[in-house]
Each structure stands twice: as structure tokens, then as C-alpha cells.
N, C-alpha and C positions, 0 to 999 in steps of 0.2 A: 504494499500500499504505499502511496505517496500523496503527501499533503503539500499545498501551495498557498503562502501567506504574502501578499503585496502590501507595502507601506510606504509612506513618505514621512520624513522627518527632518527637522531642522540639525538634528545631532550629527557629528562629524564620524567618519569611520572608526577612528580611534576610540570614540566612546562608545559605539556599537559593540566593538570588540571587547571593550572593558566590561559591558553588561554580560557578555557571552562567559567570560571568564568568571565573573562573580557568581552567576547562576548555573555553574556546573554545565555549560555548553560548549566549553572547549575541550577537544580531543587530547589524549595523552601523547599521541603520535604527532610527528611534525607534519606541517602543512605541506611540505614538498615530497613527503614519503610516499612509498608505493601504496600503503593502505590509505592514505587520503586520496591518491588517484583513483583506486578502486571504488571509493565511496563516490567520486565525481562521475566515473564509468557507469555505475549503478543508477544514479540520478538521471544522467543522459539518457540512459535506456528508457526511463519512464517519462520523459519530457515529451509534450506535443510536438509534431512535426514542424508546425510554424515556428516554434520557439527554440529548436535545436541549434540553429546558427547562432540566435543571440546568446543563448547559453554558453555555447562554445567559445564565442569571442570575448566574453567579459571575464574579469578577474573574479575568483571565487575564493570564499572563506570557508573551509570545511568544519562541520559542526560534529559534536557527538553529546547528545543529552543523557548523561549518566542516569538519572532516576528512572527514565523510561527505555534506556538502550536504543534510543533513536538517533540514526546519523542523518546528515543533512548538508546543505551548502547555502551560503549567503551570498548573493551577487547584486551589482547595481545595474539595471537595465532599463534604459530610456529614463533615467533620473529616478527610478522607482526601485526601492529595495525590494528583492524577491528572495524569500526563504523557502527552500524545498525540502522536506523531511521525510525519511524513510522509516517504515517499521511493519513488518509483517502483521502484527496485531492492530487492528483498527482502534480498540480501545485505548491502547498505549499511545497510539498516534495522536488521538483526539487529546489526551492528557498532556502531550507535548507540545500540542498547538496551543492548548490553553495556558501552558505555562509560559511559553513564549510571549504571547499576547500580554498577559497580565504582567510580567516581569518588566516588559519593555514600556507599558502604560504607566506602571507604578514609578519607574525611572523618569520618564516625561513629565509625570505630575509634579514629583518632587523638586526637579530642576527647572521647572516652568518652560518645557520644551514643548513643541508641537509634533503630534504623531497622528496620522491619518490612515487607516487601512482601507485599502482600495478593493472593492468588490467583495464577493463571498469567498470564503477559505475552502478550498475543493479537496476533497480526499478521493482519489482515483485509483483504480486497480492498475498496477504497473504495466501489464501486458496489454489489457484492453483499453487502457486510457479512458475509461468512462467515469464520470463523476457519479459516485454512489452516495456519498454524504457531503453537504455543503454546510458552512457556518458563517454566522453574522456576528461581528465582534460587539460585545456588550461589556467593554472594560471600563467606560468611563459613565458617569451619572447622566450625561446627555446622551449617549448611546442607548441607555437603557430607557430614558423617558421617550425617545422617539420612537423605539421599539414597541413600547407599552401603548403609546398613543395611536400607533398604527394598527396594532392587533387587538386592542381593546377600545377602539374609536367610539363605540356606541357608549360604553360605560363613562368613559372620560367626558364626552359632551353632555351625557345626562346629569354628572355629577357637577359640572360647570354651569350648565343651563338651568338645573334643579335649583342651585343656589340662588342665582338670580331671580328665578320665579318666586322662590320661597321668600327672598327678601321683599320683593314686589307685593306679595301677598299680605305679609306682616305690616308693611308701611300702609297698604291700602285698608286694611281692617282696623288700624289703630282707632280708638275712640276719640278722634279729632272733635274739637269745640263745634265744628260746623255740622257734625251729624245730627239729625233729627231722629231721636229714638222713638218719637211718637208716630213717625211716618212708616206705616206698615209696609209700603212697597220698598222704602229705603232699607228697613230692616231686615226684609226677606232677601234682597239683593246681597247685603253684606253677609248674611249667614250662609248664602251658598259659596262665597268666597273663602269664609271661615272653615267651611267643611273640607275645602281643598287642601288646606294647610297641612294637615295629618298625612294625606296620601303622598303629598309632594315631598314632605320631610323624610317619609320611609323610603321612598324610590329614590331619592337623592343620596341618602345614607348607604343604601344597598349597593347602588352603583359606585359610589365612592370607596367602600370596602372592597369590592371586587376589584376595581382598579389598582388600589393600593396593594392589594395582596398579589396580583399578578406582577406589579412592579417590584414588590419585595422579592419575588421568587426568582427574578433575573439576576439577583446579586449572587447566586449560588454558583455561576459558571461566568467565565469570561467570554464564552462563545456559546451562541445558541445554534444547536446543530438540528438539521432537518434532512429529510429525503426529498432530493429535488422533484417537484412535480407533485408531491403528496399533500393532503390537507395537513394544517397545523397540529392537528390531534396526533399525528405520527412524527411528531418531533423526538429526536432521540438525544441521548446525553451519555457522556464517557462515564466509566466507573468510578471516576476519581471524586 
């Protein structure tokens, strides 16, 4: 299995290498060794045909993630950093991707650096080269809010709109001095509005809780995995 992650950042190459060494991504063997070349050959065998020439021409940093025993390479292609990771176990590969994303985002956040992940993270079978699992990065609060609002749009809109409606009803039904309690028509009209307050409050609260619950669940993983072309209910997660 092979995963591909694309990102841009204003951190320099030396900083990226430092992060790799700090978080157990640096191999014990030398970058110019035969073992490093074997990793590059294995990755090149899994690269899409249209990217083979680009991968071959650019300098590559060979990686080895000790916790998941995943090998890989980091290269700069058309001003976009591309990391390709290999592991025969799809769950270990997912964990390696999640570690890479969370560690780089954590460093960028601490040091006030920009990092943007481009497109979905793709996990493909090396020989067939077909995407079997793809992931969307949710490593930052902004990423999680955008994802939650797009996947729980109804709940988000109801919670926001419900608050506005509830405030309007409370403002409208307040016993202002101009209200004539002796006027039966006016009293009946305001009683109708008052009856709506309870139902609007309950609906708003339920939608708000559902949205916040979904948003909270996104913090469990730095990447949201799913099967391409399948409904959201078939989202998958790693075993980490």
C-alpha cells in the first residue's frame, strides 16, 4: 500500500528535516545508501505514470517511520511538498499518515508557520494504483469547523437560525407597555407566538448538541478517512 500527502508551507527544507528527525521519521541508514535507493525504487514502482518523470527528476529525502515501520520519501514537486509512504498494512499506513500530519501541523502552530494540505490523502494499492481509501486533513480547528459545517449543514443552520428566531420571539412576546391585555385579539395573537417559544428552543438545542457532538468527534483523528464514492456512513478510521 502507498499513501500520498501533498502540502505547502513557508518552512524551509532544513526545518522539515528537523521535524522528521525529532519525530522518528529519520532512517538509521544513510540517504545515499543502497537501502535508501531500494526505498526510492519501491516508491517509484507505485507512482502514477504521469508523475514518474517528476518523481525521478527531483531530489528526495528518504523516510522511515519507526513506530509503524513505514518507509517513504519526501520531495518538492512544482513548489509542492509531496510525501509518499509505503506499508503493506493499511491500518499502519493510516496511522503513519495521521502522525505525519499532526506532527507537522503542531510544529507550524507552535512556530506561527503556514501549512496547507492540498487535495485528499490517497491510499492506493501499489500494483493496481487505484485509490481504495482517501482522507481529508482535520488537524486544525478551522479544518474541523469547515468539515463539520459541510457535513452537518442542516444542524448548523438550524442552531444558528433557531437562536435568531428564539431571540425574536422573546423580544416580541415581552410584556411591553404598549400591549393591551384587554384586547382579546391581541392577546390571542401573542399567545400563539408564546407557544412557539418552547418548540423552537428544543429544536435549536437538539441541533446545537448534534452539531457540537459531531465537531467534537473530529478531534479524535487528524485525518478523516472514507471510501471514495461511498456515503459518509461508510467512513473508516485507523486502529490508532
